[in-house]
N, C-alpha and C positions, 0 to 999 in steps of 0.2 A: 755632538755626541751623536745626535741622528743622523746627521749628515755624514759621520766617518763611518757607524753602522752600516750604513746604505752604501759606502762606498767599498767596505771590506766584504760585504754580501756579494754584489755585483763582482768585485775579484776573485773571489774565493769562489762563485758560480761558474766563471769564464773559465778559471783553471779546470774545474771539475769537468766541465765540456771537454774542453780541450783533451783532457785524461780519458773519455769514451772514445776517441775516434780514434785510439791506439789500441782499446781492446782486440784480440782476434775475434774476428768475425764468427768462428764457430763459438765463440762462446755466446755472442749475441743471439746466435740463431738457435743453439742449442746444437746438440751432438749429432754428428752428421752433416753439418748444414755448408754450403759451402755457396759464398758470396755469386751474384752473376760475373761480377769483376774477376773471380779466379778460376772461371769454368773457360774452357778452350769455346770460342766461335767457330761454329761450324757452316760452312754452305754446302749443299749436296747439289750435284747436279746429275738427276737421272734418278729418281726417287718410287719407281713402283718397280713391281717382281723384286729381281736380285738387289736393284737400289734401294726397295723400301728396307731389304731385310740389312744391306750395310747401314742405311739410316738408324734403324731399331738398335742394332749393336753397340755405334756411336756412341749413342745416346746413353744405351745401357751400364757403359764405362761409368756412369754417374759423375764424369768431369768434363762433359762436354753438353754445350745447349746450341741445338738445333735452330740456328739463327736464320737460315736461308733456305728454300727448297725452291730447285728449277726443274721442269721437265718440261719436253715439247708435247707431251700425252697428258692431257688435264684428267682423262678417264684413271689411265693409270696410276697418276697422282695422286688420285682422290684419298687413299686410308693415309698416306704419309700427310697428307694437308690437313685432313680429320685430327690426327693422332698431335699434331705440333702446329696448333692453330694460330700462336704467335709468331709462328716463321713467316717469314714475305715471301711469297710468291714468285716467281719469274717463269717465263717459257724460254727466254734467251739468257745465255749463259755471259754471252759479253756483257749484255746490257747490266745483270746483276753484278758482275764484277767491275763495271765499271762506276757504278754508282754506288755501290756497297763493300770495297775493297777496305777501307778503312777501319770498317767494323767486322772483318773477317782474318780469323786464325788458320785456318786450313780447311780445305776443299776435298770434298768425296766425288770420285768421276766411276759412275756404273752406267753408262751409255754403250750404246755398240760399240765392236770396236773400232768402226773407222773414225768416229770422233774423239777416242781415247786422247791421243795425242793434242791435238788441237786445244781442247778444253784442260789436260793438265798442264802444257806449257803456258798458256793462259795465265794460272794461275800460278807456278812457280817464278816467272817472271816479273809478277806483283809479289814475289816475297813469302808465298804463303806454301803452309807444310801440304801435301797432298796424299790422297788414299784413292789407287786407280785400281778398278778391277782386273781382272785376268782377262787375254791377255794384256800384256802393259800397253801394245800399241797395233797396228794392222800390217805395219813394214817394217823391212829390217831398220830401213833410215830412222822412222820415227822412234822406234827402240833405243837406237843408238845417241839420238838427241835427246830422250827423257832422262837414260843414264850420266851422260854428259852436263844436263842442265841441273839435276838433282846437288852436282858438287859444286858446280858453278854457282847456284845462288844458294846454296848452304841451308837447304828446307830438308826436313823429316818426312823420307818417303815410303810407303808400304803399297805391296801389290797385293791383291784381292785372292792370294790363295791359301789359304787359313791352315792348311794340313802343315805349312813350314814352321807352323808355332804348336803343334801337335807335340805328344809327348812319341810318338812314332818313329818319328826321324831321329830325334837326339837317343833313343834306345840303339836306331841302327847302326847311328854313328859310333856309339860305345862299342858295341858287337866288332865294328870292321876297325877302330883303333885297337883292340885289343886282340886283334889276327885271328879271329875265329873263324873266319872264312877262308883266309888266307891274301895271297896276291889276287886282283881283280883280274877275272877274265873276260865277262862282258856282262852288259846290262840288258833288261827287257822290261819294257812296259807297254800297255794295252788298255783298251776301252771298249766296251760294248757301245758306245756313241760314235754316230749320229742317231739321235734321235728326233730327229726333224728329218725333211725331205732333203739327199743328196741326190745326183747322178739325172738331173731333172732337167727338161726343158724351159729356158726364161718363159714365162706366162705371155701368153699373146692378146689375152682379155683383161682388159683394165678393171676397175673398180673404181668406186666413189670415196673421196679423201671422208674418213670418220669426221664427222664436227669438232671432235673433241684434239684432235691433231693437226700439230702445225708441220705439214710434210715437209715444206720447203726446209725448215730448221732438222726436221729429221735425218734428211739426205746430208744436210752438212756440210762436209769434204767431199761427197761423193759426186758422181756423173748425174745430172738431172735425167730423172725418168718419170714417167705415169705409176701412180701408184696402182698396186694390185693385191689381191686378198691375200690375208695369211702371212705376209712379209712381217708383220708387226704384231704382237710384241715380240717373238720368240724366234721363227723360221729364218730370219737375215742372216743367221749362222751359218746355212748353207750355200748363199752365196758370197763370191769372191768381192763384191765391189764394197760389202760391208763385213762380212765376217770371215775370220780364217779356219772355218771347219771344225772336225773332233780334234785335229793337233791341236790347233791353237786355244779351244776351249779345253779339251782335259789334260794337256800336255804340260802343263804351268803345274798341275796339280801331283799327277803322278811321275813327273821327270823331275820336279825339286828337291825330293830327296837324292837319288845319284848325283845331282849338282851340288849339294851343298856337301854333302858327304864326300865325294872324292875333289872336290875342286874346279869341276870342269869349268870350262869359261868358252871359247869360240871354236866353232866346228871347223874342221879341215875339208871333209868331202861330204855328200850325201847322196844317196842311189834311194830310189823309189819306185815302186809298182802301184796299181792301183786297179780297183773293181771295173769291170768294163758294164755296160750296158748296151744290150742290141735291140735294136728299134723294130730289126727284121732279119730275115734269115740270112747270115753272114753280113750283116749290118751294122756296123758298131755305132752306137748314137754319139754325136758331137755334141757338148755342150760346154763351151768356155766359159760361162758364167757360173756355172754351178760346181761346188766342191763334190768329189767321187765319192760313192758310195760306200767305200771302204778304201784304205792305203797300207802300205808295209814300207816301212823307211828304215835304213841304216845308216846313220851318223858316225863318223869318225871323229874323236876329239885327241887334241895333243896331249902326250903325256902329261901328268901334274907330280905334284910333290907326294901324292898318295898313292901313285900307282908306277909300274914299272915299264910301261910303255905306250903307245896311241890306245885310245879306249874305243871300243865298238859298244854302239847304243843302237838300240834295235826298238820300234816304235810301229805298234799296231792298232786300225782302229774297226770300226763298222764289223765287231764281231769277230773278227779274227785273233786268235791267242797263238803265244808259243808254244813249241814243245812240251809236255807235261813235264816236270823234273821225277826222275825215277823213285827219289827219296820221299816224295808226296804218296802216300797211301791211296788206293783205287777211291775210296770215299771221301776223304779230304776235298774240300773246297779250292779252288785254283784260286789264287788272289781271293776275291770276295766274290767271283762267279761270274762277271762281267767286267771288272776292272782289276789291275793288280801291276804288282813291283816285283821284278826279280833279278837280286844279284848274285851272280856266279864268282865263285872264287876258286882256287886249286884245291882247299882246303873244306868248303862247306859251301851253303847258300843261303840266303834272307829272301824270306817271300813276305809281302804285305799287301792292304787292301787299297784301295782309292785312299788319297792325301797321306798315306806313309801309314794308315791307321792298323791296329793288329798285328804287328811284326812277329814273324818266329823264324827259329832256324831251323834250316832242314837236314836229318828229319827231324819233326815237331817234337820228339822226345828230348831235343838238344836247345829246346826254346828256355829249359829253366836253369839255364846254367847260368852262377852269378857274376854279374861283374858289376866293379864298383861305379856307382853313378860318376861320371865328366862332367856333363855337360847341365847347366841348370835348367829348368823347366820353365816355362811361362805358366801364370797362372791360370787356372782354367782351360789349358793346352791349348787346341784348336779354338775354341771359343773365347779365348783369350787373345783372339788376333789384333781385333779390332781396338780394345783397349788398351793393347800395347803400344799401338799408334798414338792413341791418344794420349799417354804416360809421354810418351817418346816427345810428343809436339810439345808439351809443356815444360819436359825437360829442358828441350833445346838442342838445335841441330849438333851431331858429335856427344851426345852426354849420355846416352842409351842405347843399348845394342837391339836394331830392329831383326823380323826373324825373315822379311823380304824385303830389304830396301833396293832402290834401285842399282845398286853396285853389283847384287844378286840376281835380282829380277831382270835388268836389262839382259844382262849375258845369257840369261836361260830365254825369255823372250825371242831374242834375235835369233839363236840355234835352232828353236822350232820355228821361225816364220823364213830360214834359210831353207830348212827341210819342206817348208810348203811351198819355196821355188822351185823343188825337185817334183812335187807332187804336180803343180801346175805346167811344169814342162813336160810331162808324159804326155799329155792333151795338148801340146801349142801347137797348132798348125803352122807351119811355115812353108808356105808354097802350097804343095799336095801333099807334103810329107810331115810326118812326126819324129824329127831328130830324138826329141827328148826320150822316147821310149826305150832307148839302150843305152843311156849316158849315166855315170857317174860324174856330178857336177864340183867341179873345185873350186874353192871358196879363197877367194883373195882377203881377207878379213882386213887388212890395212886400210884397203882403196873399196871395201864394200862390194863386190862384184863377182860373179862367175867369170872363171876366166877360158871355159871350154865351151860356152854355149850363151852367147850374147843375148839373145832373144828375151831369157827370160830375167834381166838385169832391169826390165822395166817395169817391175813389180819391187825391186828394192826400195824405190821411192816412187810412188803413182804421181799421178797429175792430177791437182787438185781441183776442183771446181772453183773458177772465178769468184775473188770476196770469201772464199774458205781456206785460202794458201794456211800451209805451215810452216812459218818461218823460224830457223834457227841458224846460228852461225856458231861454227864447234870455236 
């Protein structure tokens, strides 16, 4: 009897123990508990500045664990390293992905523009979901490659233009769908950026590399050059080897709404003019490495299902703004004062701020016309952009709609980078002439080339530094 009772006890205990393992994790951990195995395991590349903000917002979703951090600048990374002490830290994204890929579900990329493609592609080729800061890439070819790779590797993607998750763009789309402004005539978008130096000479005075910065890894795909002051962490945006100027920085924000509302895709032609800098009497400065201080660009897009014909999109930066609409009262703010979006239709106009926030019909008295909500809002709007991506990664490829997946963000970025070809072409010296100053560039989208100014095609896909090549086969 004693032996039988002992055997029954062991058997009963074993069954009970087995039963415990199938109790839901949240029951064991209490309300709101998520087991580590249920969390999205994220590796973040670039974790200072905007990268730090991305890391915090991804973690703030409550469904992501920041498992790995990577940054070439230890001083900039300090805040994230201290906030996430359990995250293993690397300075080389290649080493991190090589050693840790089996423990990574998704990767965020928040580095300077020139390294977006090599880092994002490396992650996607390992089957990792990716969140990439805007602009998606530095060159047209890179944007096309990332768009193609997202489908090829079946990963969940999101670009960091958070306004695409905002209520504003959805409200604007509902107004357009309801016919409140009629057939589209043209689109304007503008910014007061750059808020960093542009239209300047490449520095001749070099400086000592900060001890906390790995300069070679920061350069990454870019040609080697000596370090100079104030390039890092912000002013790189104004230099063509690393950044994409004000258009690359803010175009992904202020042109996203028109793109998604009207289903715009690839540009047909582009013409540009840029601000001049004179270094002496009648002597115009020549600064080929520096983005211009201001620019005005007109892009033509093919007819879409939502337009009657081709679409003209006007972009302005450096403080240049389009003509003020007559419907706007003299004391009403145009856009948000420095940035804005203006959709002009045959029956009316829509004006919005940066990120398509605060949309209003013109005259503004029309704004309160009731239109039935047609498009589902993203929880927390623009602030929910990162959480939407996390949820999408957990749901799996194709199971949840994203606000800015590469299938949308890729063509948008391509169009802006193609417009940058026209901007760069203005001051592109061929012999002793500047033939790009009077050209409209014609774009062959299938072959990714300008057909009437071959010299600018060198910027469609740049030459990479040996050892840092971006390799992809379509």
